[in-house]
Backbone bond lengths (Angstrom), bond angles and torsions (degrees), N, CA, C in turn:
res aa  C-N    CA-C-N  psi(-1)  N-CA   C-N-CA  omega(-1)  CA-C   N-CA-C  phi
1 M - - - 1.460 - - 1.529 108.96 -
2 K 1.300 114.97 133.10 1.458 121.34 176.81 1.529 107.61 -94.83
3 N 1.319 117.62 128.96 1.463 122.45 -171.34 1.522 115.14 -60.46
4 D 1.321 118.51 -34.53 1.458 120.40 -176.28 1.531 113.26 -100.97
5 C 1.309 117.76 18.14 1.465 121.69 -175.30 1.529 110.92 -99.23
6 L 1.327 116.05 121.18 1.457 122.28 179.10 1.521 111.89 -56.66
7 F 1.340 117.69 -46.77 1.460 119.89 -176.50 1.523 112.27 -71.92
8 C 1.323 118.37 -29.08 1.468 120.10 173.32 1.526 109.41 -64.24
9 A 1.333 116.74 -40.73 1.467 120.78 178.62 1.527 111.18 -66.47
10 I 1.319 117.95 -39.04 1.466 121.01 176.48 1.525 109.74 -65.31
11 A 1.327 117.59 -45.40 1.473 121.65 179.84 1.524 111.65 -61.56
12 A 1.336 116.88 -33.45 1.462 121.51 -179.97 1.527 112.48 -81.69
13 G 1.326 117.64 -4.74 1.458 121.19 -179.59 1.516 114.08 82.03
14 E 1.331 117.02 9.10 1.463 121.09 179.83 1.527 111.86 -77.08
15 I 1.314 116.41 -25.56 1.463 123.24 176.21 1.522 106.24 -122.99
16 P 1.340 117.91 128.51 1.463 119.17 -177.84 1.532 112.84 -68.85
17 S 1.316 114.97 152.49 1.461 121.70 175.53 1.521 108.30 -144.20
18 N 1.304 115.75 161.36 1.464 121.71 177.22 1.530 107.03 -90.62
19 K 1.335 115.49 84.85 1.466 122.23 -172.49 1.526 112.46 -70.00
20 I 1.327 113.65 142.05 1.464 121.82 171.51 1.522 109.14 -107.96
21 Y 1.338 116.33 -37.35 1.454 121.72 -175.07 1.524 108.45 -153.55
22 E 1.335 115.35 146.34 1.463 120.00 174.31 1.520 109.19 -152.76
23 D 1.322 115.51 139.97 1.460 121.67 169.79 1.525 107.28 -142.71
24 D 1.309 118.20 -169.25 1.466 120.66 -175.83 1.531 113.42 -70.32
25 Q 1.345 118.31 -16.56 1.459 121.48 -177.45 1.521 114.86 -105.59
26 C 1.339 116.93 -25.02 1.457 117.88 -171.98 1.515 112.89 -152.92
27 L 1.324 113.60 173.11 1.453 122.56 -179.78 1.524 108.14 -142.31
28 A 1.322 116.66 138.64 1.465 122.37 172.80 1.527 107.04 -121.25
29 F 1.324 115.70 132.67 1.463 120.28 -178.15 1.525 109.52 -151.26
30 Y 1.339 114.75 156.71 1.455 119.99 -179.42 1.527 110.83 -71.85
31 D 1.338 115.83 140.72 1.458 122.36 178.26 1.530 109.46 -68.43
32 I 1.337 117.34 139.88 1.467 120.38 -179.44 1.535 112.51 -77.25
33 A 1.314 117.68 -13.95 1.464 122.20 177.28 1.525 108.23 -130.66
34 P 1.344 117.74 70.21 1.471 120.94 -172.34 1.523 113.34 -60.64
35 Q 1.331 114.17 139.65 1.458 122.60 178.16 1.525 111.93 -105.82
36 A 1.319 116.48 6.70 1.463 123.41 178.00 1.524 106.57 -157.63
37 P 1.336 117.86 162.94 1.466 119.36 178.46 1.533 113.77 -53.81
38 V 1.326 116.65 -35.15 1.464 121.44 171.64 1.521 106.26 -118.76
39 H 1.337 116.47 122.58 1.464 121.09 179.90 1.518 107.68 -149.35
40 F 1.326 115.31 107.80 1.453 119.26 176.95 1.519 110.12 -129.53
41 L 1.330 115.20 161.95 1.450 122.99 179.77 1.515 109.24 -114.06
42 V 1.316 116.40 147.77 1.461 122.28 172.26 1.520 105.99 -124.85
43 I 1.353 115.72 124.26 1.460 121.36 -176.25 1.527 110.21 -129.13
44 P 1.332 116.89 149.37 1.462 118.66 170.25 1.529 108.54 -77.90
45 K 1.319 116.99 150.33 1.463 119.49 174.97 1.522 110.86 -73.52
46 A 1.320 116.85 -32.60 1.464 120.62 175.70 1.525 108.25 -74.39
47 H 1.314 116.48 143.13 1.462 119.89 -179.69 1.527 110.29 -75.71
48 I 1.318 115.19 117.89 1.462 124.35 170.99 1.521 103.79 -128.39
49 A 1.315 119.08 126.96 1.460 121.69 -170.98 1.530 114.05 -65.05
50 S 1.331 117.80 -40.44 1.466 121.28 -177.97 1.523 108.63 -172.84
51 V 1.313 116.03 -178.64 1.468 120.77 175.04 1.526 110.14 -56.24
52 A 1.323 117.24 -33.57 1.464 121.26 -178.72 1.525 112.37 -64.49
53 A 1.330 117.83 -17.36 1.466 121.66 -178.88 1.533 112.98 -99.70
54 I 1.325 117.06 7.14 1.467 120.18 178.46 1.527 108.59 -75.40
55 D 1.336 115.11 133.63 1.457 120.75 178.68 1.526 109.20 -146.88
56 G 1.318 116.40 -174.88 1.456 121.38 -178.04 1.513 113.71 -61.03
57 G 1.319 117.39 -24.14 1.455 120.62 -179.47 1.510 114.80 -81.63
58 N 1.338 118.11 -18.67 1.464 120.29 -178.20 1.527 114.13 -128.04
59 S 1.317 117.53 2.78 1.470 119.86 -175.80 1.528 113.09 -67.83
60 G 1.319 117.96 -23.08 1.462 120.30 177.87 1.512 112.06 -62.84
61 V 1.333 117.23 -40.27 1.460 119.67 178.75 1.526 110.58 -67.91
62 V 1.322 117.13 -32.16 1.465 120.45 178.62 1.524 110.30 -66.19
63 S 1.319 116.87 -41.38 1.464 120.63 174.90 1.532 109.74 -59.26
64 H 1.312 116.02 -42.41 1.469 120.63 178.82 1.533 110.85 -62.43
65 L 1.333 117.17 -39.36 1.464 120.14 178.22 1.529 110.95 -58.01
66 F 1.322 116.96 -41.44 1.460 119.63 179.92 1.527 111.83 -70.05
67 E 1.319 117.35 -32.46 1.469 119.63 172.92 1.520 110.06 -63.61
68 V 1.320 116.89 -40.72 1.469 121.68 178.87 1.519 110.73 -67.27
69 I 1.327 117.19 -40.23 1.469 120.13 176.63 1.524 109.95 -57.77
70 A 1.326 117.57 -49.57 1.466 121.49 -178.60 1.524 111.04 -62.08
71 A 1.331 117.80 -45.26 1.471 120.88 -178.34 1.525 111.44 -67.93
72 T 1.317 117.37 -38.63 1.465 120.87 -179.82 1.520 110.51 -69.38
73 A 1.325 117.27 -41.65 1.468 120.16 176.48 1.525 110.45 -59.95
74 K 1.317 116.59 -42.61 1.463 120.50 178.47 1.528 110.52 -63.87
75 K 1.329 116.68 -44.38 1.472 122.13 179.00 1.526 111.18 -58.50
76 L 1.342 116.64 -37.12 1.462 121.83 -179.67 1.525 112.64 -84.69
77 G 1.327 117.33 -1.26 1.460 121.57 178.50 1.515 113.94 76.03
78 L 1.313 117.61 24.71 1.460 121.31 -179.09 1.525 110.00 -84.20
79 E 1.307 116.21 122.59 1.462 120.63 176.79 1.523 111.25 -93.92
80 S 1.324 116.22 -23.83 1.453 121.44 -176.96 1.526 107.81 -140.97
81 Y 1.328 116.52 133.70 1.458 119.62 -179.29 1.518 109.85 -160.42
82 R 1.314 115.78 163.49 1.456 122.42 178.26 1.523 108.40 -116.48
83 V 1.341 116.21 138.80 1.464 122.86 176.08 1.524 107.13 -113.64
84 V 1.345 116.52 126.68 1.461 121.39 -175.67 1.526 109.67 -131.55
85 S 1.318 116.04 139.73 1.458 121.66 169.41 1.520 107.95 -135.35
86 N 1.320 116.29 123.77 1.455 121.90 177.96 1.531 108.62 -91.90
87 I 1.317 116.66 136.24 1.457 121.53 -178.52 1.523 108.20 -122.96
88 G 1.320 116.54 107.67 1.456 121.74 178.99 1.515 113.09 93.93
89 E 1.313 114.50 158.13 1.461 122.29 -175.61 1.531 112.84 -59.53
90 Q 1.325 117.86 -44.52 1.465 120.70 -178.00 1.528 111.76 -63.20
91 A 1.325 116.72 -28.68 1.466 121.06 178.63 1.524 112.32 -85.46
92 G 1.337 117.26 -4.75 1.458 120.52 176.79 1.518 115.24 101.29
93 Q 1.333 118.24 11.64 1.460 119.42 178.78 1.529 108.55 -74.96
94 S 1.346 116.48 114.52 1.460 120.59 -178.24 1.526 112.29 -103.15
95 V 1.332 117.75 -20.77 1.463 122.00 175.63 1.525 106.71 -117.57
96 L 1.319 116.58 119.62 1.463 120.98 -175.47 1.527 110.86 -83.70
97 H 1.318 114.60 63.02 1.467 124.48 176.59 1.525 104.60 -147.13
98 L 1.318 117.30 128.69 1.456 121.22 -178.46 1.518 110.28 -50.01
99 H 1.314 116.39 129.87 1.460 121.04 175.22 1.523 109.22 -155.75
100 F 1.306 113.16 148.18 1.455 120.54 178.13 1.524 108.29 -116.84
101 H 1.334 115.40 124.88 1.455 121.77 173.85 1.522 107.27 -83.90
102 V 1.312 117.52 135.35 1.461 122.30 173.48 1.522 105.55 -119.05
103 L 1.335 115.64 118.94 1.459 122.12 -176.29 1.517 110.31 -121.12
104 S 1.336 115.60 138.80 1.457 120.03 -179.45 1.529 109.23 -159.42
105 G 1.316 114.74 172.44 1.458 120.29 174.72 1.509 114.69 95.53
106 R 1.319 117.55 3.25 1.473 121.56 175.23 1.517 107.88 -153.17
107 D 1.325 115.58 163.67 1.459 119.78 175.27 1.526 109.07 -66.66
108 M 1.309 116.57 136.45 1.457 122.58 177.74 1.521 108.30 -101.18
109 T 1.315 116.33 136.19 1.459 119.97 179.79 1.516 110.47 -93.70
110 W 1.335 115.66 161.63 1.454 121.09 177.41 1.514 107.89 -140.98
111 P 1.294 121.79 133.83 1.453 125.27 1.53 1.523 111.46 -72.66
112 P 1.344 116.84 152.79 1.449 120.41 -174.22 1.522 115.01 -74.72
113 G 1.334 119.47 -25.34 1.461 121.39 -174.26 1.472 112.43 -92.52
Protein backbone atom coordinates (compact mmCIF):
# COMPACT_ATOMS: atom_id res chain seq x y z
CA MET A 1 0.00 0.00 0.00
CA LYS A 2 1.26 3.43 -0.93
CA ASN A 3 0.51 5.98 1.81
CA ASP A 4 -0.63 8.85 -0.41
CA CYS A 5 -2.68 6.77 -2.87
CA LEU A 6 -6.46 7.26 -2.93
CA PHE A 7 -7.15 3.80 -4.36
CA CYS A 8 -4.86 2.10 -1.83
CA ALA A 9 -6.91 3.80 0.91
CA ILE A 10 -10.18 2.65 -0.71
CA ALA A 11 -8.84 -0.91 -1.08
CA ALA A 12 -7.80 -0.89 2.60
CA GLY A 13 -11.29 0.23 3.66
CA GLU A 14 -10.02 3.57 4.98
CA ILE A 15 -12.23 5.45 2.51
CA PRO A 16 -15.73 4.10 1.83
CA SER A 17 -16.81 2.99 -1.63
CA ASN A 18 -19.95 1.56 -3.19
CA LYS A 19 -18.55 -1.96 -3.61
CA ILE A 20 -19.77 -4.41 -6.22
CA TYR A 21 -17.14 -7.11 -5.67
CA GLU A 22 -14.16 -7.77 -3.43
CA ASP A 23 -11.68 -10.58 -2.92
CA ASP A 24 -8.13 -10.82 -1.57
CA GLN A 25 -6.62 -9.43 -4.81
CA CYS A 26 -9.00 -6.77 -6.03
CA LEU A 27 -11.98 -4.51 -5.53
CA ALA A 28 -14.74 -3.37 -7.89
CA PHE A 29 -16.80 -0.31 -7.00
CA TYR A 30 -19.01 2.28 -8.65
CA ASP A 31 -17.32 5.47 -9.88
CA ILE A 32 -18.25 8.58 -7.86
CA ALA A 33 -18.48 10.66 -11.05
CA PRO A 34 -20.10 8.25 -13.56
CA GLN A 35 -19.62 8.91 -17.26
CA ALA A 36 -22.28 6.38 -18.29
CA PRO A 37 -25.42 4.90 -16.70
CA VAL A 38 -23.22 2.03 -15.49
CA HIS A 39 -19.66 3.04 -14.55
CA PHE A 40 -17.54 1.03 -12.18
CA LEU A 41 -13.83 0.63 -11.49
CA VAL A 42 -11.82 -2.52 -10.90
CA ILE A 43 -8.53 -2.06 -9.02
CA PRO A 44 -5.86 -4.36 -7.63
CA LYS A 45 -5.37 -4.14 -3.87
CA ALA A 46 -1.61 -4.14 -4.41
CA HIS A 47 -0.27 -0.80 -5.59
CA ILE A 48 0.61 -0.86 -9.29
CA ALA A 49 1.00 2.63 -10.78
CA SER A 50 -0.53 1.97 -14.22
CA VAL A 51 -0.57 -0.40 -17.18
CA ALA A 52 2.98 0.81 -17.87
CA ALA A 53 4.09 -0.82 -14.59
CA ILE A 54 2.74 -4.30 -15.39
CA ASP A 55 5.47 -6.93 -15.50
CA GLY A 56 6.03 -10.64 -14.95
CA GLY A 57 5.81 -10.20 -11.20
CA ASN A 58 2.33 -8.65 -11.17
CA SER A 59 0.67 -9.72 -14.43
CA GLY A 60 -1.24 -12.53 -12.71
CA VAL A 61 -3.33 -10.05 -10.75
CA VAL A 62 -4.05 -8.16 -13.97
CA SER A 63 -5.41 -11.33 -15.55
CA HIS A 64 -7.57 -11.77 -12.46
CA LEU A 65 -8.88 -8.20 -12.83
CA PHE A 66 -10.14 -9.02 -16.31
CA GLU A 67 -11.83 -12.17 -15.01
CA VAL A 68 -13.55 -9.99 -12.41
CA ILE A 69 -14.56 -7.45 -15.05
CA ALA A 70 -16.20 -10.20 -17.15
CA ALA A 71 -17.95 -11.81 -14.15
CA THR A 72 -19.15 -8.47 -12.76
CA ALA A 73 -20.48 -7.34 -16.14
CA LYS A 74 -22.36 -10.63 -16.43
CA LYS A 75 -23.70 -10.28 -12.87
CA LEU A 76 -24.98 -6.78 -13.74
CA GLY A 77 -26.58 -8.06 -16.96
CA LEU A 78 -24.32 -6.05 -19.25
CA GLU A 79 -24.20 -7.37 -22.79
CA SER A 80 -22.06 -4.55 -24.13
CA TYR A 81 -19.49 -2.43 -22.31
CA ARG A 82 -16.22 -0.56 -22.70
CA VAL A 83 -13.08 -1.13 -20.60
CA VAL A 84 -10.69 1.83 -20.34
CA SER A 85 -7.39 2.43 -18.58
CA ASN A 86 -5.65 5.79 -18.81
CA ILE A 87 -1.85 5.75 -18.57
CA GLY A 88 -0.19 9.05 -17.67
CA GLU A 89 -1.39 12.58 -17.13
CA GLN A 90 -1.83 13.47 -20.82
CA ALA A 91 -4.10 10.44 -21.25
CA GLY A 92 -6.23 11.52 -18.28
CA GLN A 93 -4.88 9.33 -15.48
CA SER A 94 -5.72 11.27 -12.30
CA VAL A 95 -5.07 8.50 -9.74
CA LEU A 96 -1.67 6.84 -10.10
CA HIS A 97 -2.93 3.35 -9.24
CA LEU A 98 -3.85 0.82 -11.92
CA HIS A 99 -7.59 0.84 -12.52
CA PHE A 100 -9.96 -0.16 -15.24
CA HIS A 101 -13.12 1.83 -15.93
CA VAL A 102 -16.06 -0.28 -17.10
CA LEU A 103 -18.74 1.78 -18.84
CA SER A 104 -22.09 0.64 -20.17
CA GLY A 105 -25.71 1.61 -20.62
CA ARG A 106 -25.33 4.07 -23.50
CA ASP A 107 -23.94 4.17 -27.01
CA MET A 108 -20.18 4.68 -27.00
CA THR A 109 -18.64 6.91 -29.64
CA TRP A 110 -15.39 6.36 -31.50
CA PRO A 111 -12.83 7.78 -31.41
CA PRO A 112 -13.26 8.21 -27.65
CA GLY A 113 -10.97 11.23 -27.13
